[in-house]
N, C-alpha and C positions, 0 to 999 in steps of 0.2 A: 504493500500500500504506500510505503514511502512517507515522506514528511507531509504534515498537514499544513494548510494555509496559516493556521494559528501559530504553529511551530516555526514556520518560515518567517513570519513577521517578528517573532521573538528573536530569531537568529540575526535579523538585520536591523533590529531596533536601534534607532539613533543614527544610522548611517546617513551620510550626506550623498544621497543617490539621485536627487532631482536637480535638473537644470531648468531655470525659468522660475517655477514656483519654489518657495522656500522649503527645504527638507525639514528644517526645524519646526516650521509651522505644520507640516504634514504630520510629524510624529506627535506634536502637541494635540492637534485635532483628533488624531487616531486615539490617543490616550483618553481624551474627553468623551469620545463617542462610544468606545468599546463598552463601558459599563452601562450606557444608555440602552444598547441593544441586548446586553446580557439581562438587564432588568425586564426589557420587553419580552424576550423569549420566555423567561421564567413566568411572567404574568399570563402568557398564553396557555400554560399548562399542557394538556394533551391536545389542544387545538393547534391549527396551523399557525406557525410563527412567520408568516410570509411578510416580506418587506419589498414594496415597489419603490425604486429609486428613480426620480425624475429631476435630478439636479443639473442645472445648466453649467455651473462653474466647475471646470475640470478638477481642480484640487479637492474641492468639497465632494465632488462625485466619487473620486478615488478613495478618499478617506472613509466616506459613508459606506461605500460598497465593501471595502475590506473589513471595516469594523463589524458590520452586520454579518458578513460571510464567515468571519473567523469565530464569531460567537454562536454559530450553528443555525442562524436564521436561514430560511429559504428566500434567496434574493432574486428579485425580478428587475431586470434592467429596462429602462424606458427612455424614450426621447422626449426631452422637455418641450420640444417644439411640435409634438403631435397635435393635430387638430381634433375637432369633435368626432370625425369619422374614426380615427385611430383610437381615440380614447374610449369610444363606444365598444370597439372590438376588444380592447384590453379589459374593459369592464365586464364583458361576458366571460372572459377567461379567468380572471383572478379577483374580481370584485374589490378593487382598491377603495379605501375610504378617503376620498380626496380632501375632505374637510377635517381630517384627524391625523396630524403629523405625529410620527413616532417620538420625535424630540423637538424642542424649540429651535426654530430657524434652520431645520433640516428638511429638505424637500424629499422626504421618504414617508411612505404611507402604509398602514397596515393593509394586508390583503390576504385572500384565502387561496391557497394553492392545493388543489385536490390531490391527495396522495403525495404531497410534498414531503421530502425527507430533509433532515437537518444537513446544512452544508451544501445543498444544491444551489446552482446559480442558473437562472433561466434567461437566455439571451434572445432578443427578438430577431425574427427573420421574416421577410415577406416576399423576397424574390420579385419576379415581374408581375405576379398576380395582385400585389398590393394588399393581400389578406394576411394580417399579422398572425404568425405562429410563434411559439416560444420553444426553443430548443433547450432541453434539460441537460445541463452539464454538472460536473463535480470537479473538485480540485484534481482528482486523479486523471480525468479525461483531458483536462487542460494541460496538466503537467506532462502527459504523454506527448502532446503536440510540442511543448517547449523542448523536451529532450530530443525529439526528432529534428527540430529546427537546428539545434546546436550541432548535432551530428552531421546533418546535411551540409552545413556551411563550415564545419570544422572550427567552431568557436566555443570558448568556454563562457567568458563574461560577455553578454550581449549588450551593446550600446545602441540605443534606439532613439530616433527623432520622430515624435508622434504629433501629427497634425490632424489625425482622424478622430472622430468622436469615440469616447470611451464606452458608450452604451452599445456600440457595435463591436462584433468579434475582432475586426481588424484593428481597432484601437485598443481594446481591452488586452488582447494578447501581447501587444507591444509592451505594455506596462508589466504584465506578469512575467514575460521573458526576462526583462531586466531585473525585476525583484527576485526571481528565482535563481538567476545566474550570478548576481553580484555586480551588475553593470550600472550604467548611468542612463537616466531617462530625461530627454529634453521634451518638455510638454508645452505646446504652443498652438494657438488657433491658426488655421491655415491662412486666414485673412491677414494676420500679422506677417507670416512668411512671405506671402504674395506682395505685401506692402513694403518689403525690404528689411524687416527685422529678422535676424538670425541668431540663434543661441550657439554657444561654443560646445559642441559635443566632441568627446575624444575621437581620434581618427579610427577608421575601420568600423564605423557604425552602420546602422540600417535605417533607411527612410522608406516609409510606405505611402504610396500614392495611388489614386485612381487615374485612368488615362487622361481625363480632361485637365486634371491638376498638372500632370507632367507637360501637357501641351502648353498650358499657360506659363509655366516656369521657363520652358524652352523659349517661348516667344519673348519673355522679358529679357532673356540673355544676360549680357554683362557679367557681373561677378557671380551670378547664380550658376553659370556653366561650370567653372572650376569648383564651386561648392558642391554641385551635384556629382562631379567626378570624384570627389574626395571620399565618398561612401564606399563601404564594402559591397553594398548592394542597394539599389533602389527597387524595392519590391513593388511590382505593378500588378494590380488585380482589381476585382470588383465589377469589371465590365470588360468586354473584348476591346483590345487595343488595335487600331488600324495600322496598316502596313506603312503608310507614309510617316506616321508618328514614330514608329519603331526604327525606320531607316534614318530619320532625323536624329533620334537619340543615339544610334550607333555612330553616325557621322560626327556627333559631338562627344563621342567616347564616354557616354553616360553608362555606368555599370548596371543596366537594367536586369532584373530577375523576374521573368514572367511567371505568374503563379496560378495554380488551380486549387480551389478549396471553397469552403462554404462555412456558414455558422455551425452546421451539424458536425463538421469535422474539426472544429476548433482551429480555423484558418487553414493554411495550405497543406495539401497532401501530395502535390507535385510542384516542383519549382525548377526553372531553368537557371543554371548558374550564370553569373554575369560574364565570365570569360567565354562561355558558350554563346551567349547573346552577341557579344562583341565580335565573335568569329562568324556570325551570320545565321546562327540557329534562330528559328522563329516558332518554337513549340512551347508547350507548358512545362517542358523539362521531364525529368525522371521522378518516380515516386520517392518520397522521403523514407528514411529507414524504418519508421514505425508504421508504414502503410503497405498494403498489398492492393493493387488495382487489377481488375479483370474486365475485359471487354466481352460482352455476351450478345449473341444474335437473338432474333425474335423467338427462337425455340429454347433459349436459355443455355446455349452451348458456347464455350469460349471461341472467340474469333482469332484467326491467324493475323499475322502482321499485316498492317495496312488495310484491314477489313474493319469498317466502322460498326459500332454497336453501342448498346447501353453500358455505361460505366458503373461497375460495382466496386464499392470501397470497403475494405476490411481493415480495421484499425482499433486500437484501444483508446484512441482519441475521439471516437464517435460519441455523439450525444446519447443519453440513455433513453431518449424518446422525445415526443412532442407534447405540448399542451396547446390546443386539444390534440388528441390522437388523429393525425391526418397526414396525407401525402405518402411518400415512400416509407416503407416499413424499416425501422431500425431494430434489428434483433441479432443477438449473438455476435455483436461487434461487426455487423455487416449492413451496408446501406446500398440499395439499388437506386441509383440516381435517375433523374430525368435527362441527364446529359448524354449526348451522342459524341463519341470520339473514337480514336484508334491509336495504336502504337506503331511507330515506324520500325525499321529493321534495327535501329540503334537503341530501342527501348524508350524513345521519347514519346510523350503523350501529346496528341493533337486533338483539340476540341472543335467539333463541327457546329454544334448547336444544341437545342433542347428538343426532346421528343414532343413535349406539349406545345411547342411553338411551330412545329412542322406544318407546312402548308402543302396540300395536295392539289395541284392544278393540272388538268388534262392528263391525270394518271402519273405525273412526275412529282417526286418528293423534293420539296424546296425548304431549306432552312434560312429564315429571314436574316439571321446573324451574318451569314456569308455575304448577302447582298448589301446589308448595311455597312459592312467593313469595306466593300468595294466603293460604295458611295462616299464614305468618309475619306478614303484614300485618294479620291480625285482632287481634293483640295478645294472643290467648289461647294461642298456641303459641310456644314459644321455640326449637324446632328441629323439623325435619320431613324425612321422606324418603318418596317415593312410588315403589312398585315394582309390577310386574305379576305377579300370581299365575296359574298355569295354571288355565284354566276351560274345561270341555267346551263350554259354550254360546257363550261370547263370545271364545274364544281366550286372552285375558288379561283379568284382572279387577284393577281398581285397588285397591291396598291402601296406606293411609297409616300410617306409623309416626311418632308424634308425642311430643314432650316438652312437657308442659304445666305452667306455673307458676301458672296461674289456678285459682280454685276451681270453674270450670265443669266439670260432669261430661262425660266423653268422649262419652257417648251424645247429648248436646245439640249437639256440634260439627257434625255433618253438616248439621243444619238451618240453621246459620248461613251455610253456603256456598251454599245454593240460589240466592240472588240474585246470587252473585258468579261462578259458573262455569256453563258449559253442562252439561246433564244427563249427557252421556257422560263429562265430566271429573270428576264427583263420585266420590270413592273409595267403594267398596262394603264394604270391610273396613277395620277400624281396630285399631291396636295402640298401647297406651300404654306408653312405655318411659322409663326414667330418663335414658338417654343413647343417642346413635346412634354406630355404628362409623365411625371416620374413619381415613384414611391417615396416614402420617408427616407429610405436608404439610398436614394438617388438613382435607382434603376428604372429603366423604361417600364411604364405601366401599359402593357400591350392591350389589356381590355379597354382602358380609357382611350388609347390611340385608335382602336377599332371603332369604338363608339363615335369618336370624332370624325373618322373617315366616312362612316355611314351617314352622319348628320350634315356634313359640310357639302358645299357644292364642289364636285370633283372636276379637276382639270385633266384633260388627256383624251385618250382614244376610247372608242366603243369597246364593248366586251369581246375581245378576241385574243387569241394566242398565235404567235408566229412560229 
């Protein structure tokens, strides 16, 4: 079972481990909050001692989370910026008492977690559906991911520069890797980094970004380029990265590490090493040491090299389940994902798309992620979402919703794609939008995009396939 989160905090107590926020203030707040949550848990008796944390300030969020978690509360992480729709979903899941804070001036609320166990931590995930689920983790599952990360990159003390939200697995895991390994954590809002403020992290650290953030930082250029070059790895995940962005990062000698993972797996389960990226590789890399990945066909049989199929993940970092029980089953340390991918002859994982987003048009299977990547790679489109519209002749017809910053007219865009995509992958309908709907985690909301496409006046050709 290894060390508990409580024992880990006692081991590192008083360490000067934070850059940006005050380490002294962190330990002081943690010392003040720990007895608050110990008293709360004792007062719950045999009832659920669930705590929902919706704190916007990063240092307070981190201390509150660790204090509640180390005292055996069942911790539920939440986005403080959720609107009424998201709050209603969470209300049905854990019934937080929004008018009853656990302690004074702490944005943490009593909640009821069905069958919750002491020391569980529930991390929100919504994917492209926008429907919030809570992945149930423990210190053991998260620590398995930490150890796999250290082994994959060959590092002991992890130094991390965190600009991602801590309620999300991609932010939380950065803090836990540092805490568990004895490293330093630079904690800063992304807006501050984009505005020119940079903290001094020891060399050889890790920076985690989503593709749009890397694009913005590369566009700013200047001193940011050598700064980005100084990291052991710039972990890139959360959404597919387009080819032109990756080529630009390689030309600038940015040590990008493309990752594949999810909330259910406690972050990445496959990662391309920076030296492989700089040599021209464009995959999601090889599985981490704590992970076994299998590609299965529709009959549930393992696929040969270069044959796509559903990705099955086996790992002791997998979540123990969902709240509510929904989506792919997680059982016996095995998760059958919705993702479609394949291994090449070198054992590198390539992601094609998601089974649930697959569009069937004229009998052909199309994955919208592939078309979106091509659109973004043209340089004329800054954001894109491809959906399937009902069509009597072809079953579904491809429709592209695009955000364009270039002066090129929308009507000229289809012609630019003819040499880049097979004819059946060319969208037949086009909609120009100012922005695309996204979930609270920043991912495309495909159901909302489809509703927008159905409701808006569509520009383009009649229902036909070439």
